[in-house]
Every structure is written in C-alpha cells, then in structure tokens.
Steps between C-alpha positions, in 0.01 A plus 500: 500500500678835532842579639634842594804641324670844501262747346176315555331172424559244232244236417624141461306198394611141447315316226500138394753327286325613182649848530832423667724438197490865396294773347427330166209316660397815683479688171315209340256497794434872460429456130290189552284636781444829319398339172274255684322783684462701178363191325245444776413868478435485125275197540303662782475835320359313199240336719411790729485770231315308229150622589586864565713507181207369300264755654752773411485379137860373509411134456551229758879519456541879510638518853724199445661631182568832666666335801693259275630799305629659818666171598674490161634848571592431863690174455763644259536798733551257787771326297663836428497595869635158597794537263618835641800527726464632854674825401217578255246523782731689736597764244147549373324515838454879512390512135247222559350684797481827309328332206259323734402827665449673167277220376298507822446875469335440162187381684437865591512611136221461242638149440394396851175315560310418818359160592318403821590834657875463435696702246790265437475416128587663170342432163667549164260406224357160588791410729457546877801483732569534873827695547523414870594142404815625329565734793502201738795342319684829461456577869633167628808516274564858614471410869752219451744731322477766772554246780803359317653844449444604862616169645782646717248738665208267561566472872374860529122533498490820297697338220269197504194720454639774273446494204334156500191616693544877492443601227532194272233251608261768627516678165429180305219395735364854507447530124310168503297595806406827330298281265328345807628146434572393859527129409793561266661733754487226766676255266764760416554575868541128563763459230697797635489349848606162360790652311616681813468187715692273267738786417625507858331807647497502880200386701460847651459662159266224385283547809486875437395445139238241601351726767481794262345285230231361728412850621476621140271212399274567798467868412429434131235240582308701762498813283348323196130402500564253216777320692294500819211340309733227377624443853148475642404265217794277595401515867146389416333838522365496145380161379211633291458276194508798267736721699875524553522138607403372154850426370644338812180302559495355150871430523441285807206329331720413204766349726241305696338372183825346382532252784803273502543430128311790341215516252736455205702738287270741319193412708500795741164656573645811667665619177156543342498865609439408864854570623657836408869487396480122458802500269698751706487567874271203567649243263601287801130452573452358150803274552341370819162452332622324186804313635386461860705503816765287326553760227500790744759329721715426194514871417588585860776236503648640179528845657656347813751314282583825319563668837728214609707527183531878541618452858762264362618776268517745791708256705755459220506863377822693451417826670248717681349629175415148387343399830296820522365479145406132514350547847290793383379317189416194708289705742334672204402191300446245776355754742259633238395145413404423857332838546289426191414153629428646843254745346318222315466285814402813698800516727560855373263770374479555124826671394490470122832325438530224236647152543855530358577307179144362489243783497408677178690824459781569257707753693496292816602184314784668312628672816501172696681317218760777484543484877560125494744559214694727736496224764639255243772751410598516866480121533746461212737744667459312829608179325815672375566635847468156657743358242747777584472417870554131427810571294636738766443245777658229285818702451510579872 
C-alpha cells in the first residue's frame, strides 16, 4: 500500500518472514533471482539461436557463446556496482548522464547503424552496442540525485519538473527518439515516471507529466506510417500470412504449440526461421513453446518476485535518492519485462523491446546487471540505516 508523507508518496510493502530479519536476505534474494533469470536466459538463447547461428556460419553455439561472454562481463560489473557506497552514485550522477548522452549521440556518427528502421546502435569492428541501454541507468541515477538535492523545494511544482523533465529527461528521450526508437523511449519515460513517483514528487506534477507523455506518444504514432501499420496489425487490420502480422502470428502459434508442459527444451519448431527475433524480442514465445505454460509462468513469477524484493528495498531505504533510483530501475526492468510479454501475447503492438536478463543482446544484459548492482548497493545501505535506527531506538 502507499501512505502520504511530507513531500509526496512513499511506497511500503510488508513481506513474509523470509525477509524480515534484515537486508542480508534481501541482498541474497536480489543476487539469486538475477542469476537464476540470467541462467534461464542463457539456456533459452542457446536453444532459440542455434538454427540461425548455424545458418550464419557461427555453429550451433555461436549465439550462446556470445551471450555467455556478455554475462561474464556483466556479472563482475554487477558485483562492482553492488560494492559501491551510496555517495559514489550521488557524486557521479551528472557525469554518468553526460557520458550516456555522448554515447547515444554516437549513433548519428559513421559508427551508427540502422536496424528495422531505427538508428539506435553503434558498431565498432565486429562489436555492436546499444548506447540507450547505458543511458537508461545514467538517467535514473541522475533523476534520483536531482530529487535528493532539491528535496526542500519539492512542494513547488516548478522545482519538481525543472530540471528533471525540462530539460533533463526530454533531452535524454529526445536523442533516442531522433533515432526513431519509440519502444526504448517509452521504457525510458516509464523509468523517469517511476523514479519521480517513488522519489516523492507530488500527484499534480505526476499527472502533468503523464498527460504530456500520453499526448506525445499519440502524436508520434499518428505521424509515422510504420507505427500506424504496427498498431493496425495489433488491432487485427493486417493478418496477411506474409505481411506485417507474420511475427506476432508465429509468436502466438509458438505459445499455443507449447501447451501446458511444452514440446521439450530444444524442440521448438518456430526457431527454424519461422519466428523472427526468436532469441531476442520474441524469446518468451520460445519459452512458452519449449517449456509450456508452466515454464512461462515460472519466468513471470521470477520477475514478480524481483519486483517484490525491490519494493522491500524501497520501503527500507535511507533517503529520497535511494527510493527514486530503485523505483525507477524497478519500473524499467519489471515494466519492460511485462511489456515484452504483452507484445508476445498480443496485448500490445510490436514495440521492439527485449526481455530483460533473458533475451539475447549484450548491451541490454550488461546494463540490467549494472542496474541491479546499483539496487544491491542501495539495499546494503538500507541495512545499515535500519541498524542505525535500531540502535538509536534502543538508546532512547
């Protein structure tokens, strides 16, 4: 539930006895859930990418080894982020945002490449990266730092929106939108809204931001023939077997073919070049086909458990910065997961966002691992804060 406090809203959640003794179990849960999701992701990337990797002359294990390599880079970085003190993130917030913007601007240089109509990647040699993933983390840390610094003024609407929305968030979202990647922009907008909500911004300012965001999305959709085609496909206006409905149709067929228990790991038919992006945006369809409804529900439950643990961290956090950053990261990772799943089951039109921690994609995996490392860093600080409160109350 939520309870009002001076300066805004603070989320509170009461978990079971497993998390009550302190933050050690919370930190262990964050590590455990993350590693479990990454492990499931590696197994499913191995299965879903085997055929396309072979056809690309990389062998059956080409996609797997690439993803495993990124995991081996991301996990130590996650450990590094988890070991930092809170002051590290607060002091570096402006530098992180500046670096994120510079990296994103590289997509408009000769290093930038275009895929599926979006210019949101850079390529250096044989390595392809998506700078917007790093910008997501930089942006949420920066929003938290600004809200913390302006805490005494947050009852005034102009201080709640400046510079968080104007020019900060709009600048970050604008450079990504310039590459026409609306799916990533929607996730970034969501994480900014989540950081503001959990950071204690007033309901009036949140409503203003939400209204402006919805208007912006409407305008960008109706002015783009490509986005309108995707919307009509989702609404059932283009079900031609060889037309725009191909990917979503075959995704649903894969899910339906899995039944309750699935066809067995490695036995997917859709991955045989029938389902585009089988190891990336549509990997959940392969999970449903090979592992069935049971496997798909397991993945959903793991993301729900991760959200619950993050809410626990928010409830125990020391300050506004901590609550805003964890809230923004939670909306980013959990929100993106359910958007991805919603696309696969045709609740949403095709947006082109991967399933966090599971889909193939090195930059996305590393960014998510770093983000959860930041959450663990905040969880460790929250444990210290709770111990300080206990000692203070004991002396009183």
